[in-house]
C-alpha positions, 0 to 999 in steps of 0.5 A: 143492895143486891150483890152486897154482903149481908150479915146473917145470924144462924141459930141451931134448932134442937132438931139440928136445923137452922133458923137464919135472920138478917139484922139489917132487914127486920122480918127477913128470916129463913131456915134450912135442914143444914147450914148449906140449905140455910145459906141457899134459902137466906140468899133467896129470902134477902133477894125477895125481901129487897124486891118487895121493899123496892116494889113498896117504895121503901127506901133501901137505906143500907145496912144498920149498924150491928155488933155481935158480942158474947155475953157470959152469965 
């Protein structure tokens, strides 16, 4: 799984920082003061998350199917 591309979701916070989540890895979340830092941090978070899953014997089953859509209200 390491070396694969992972879809991540960026959310810009009121203070200009970013929170980043990985839909395929529930609980894998990070943040950064800017996008560059957020990307660096989420890469590390993904690596640590996958390592913890392996140590716990959790199956690395692959990515869940996700879709990103815009919803107009």
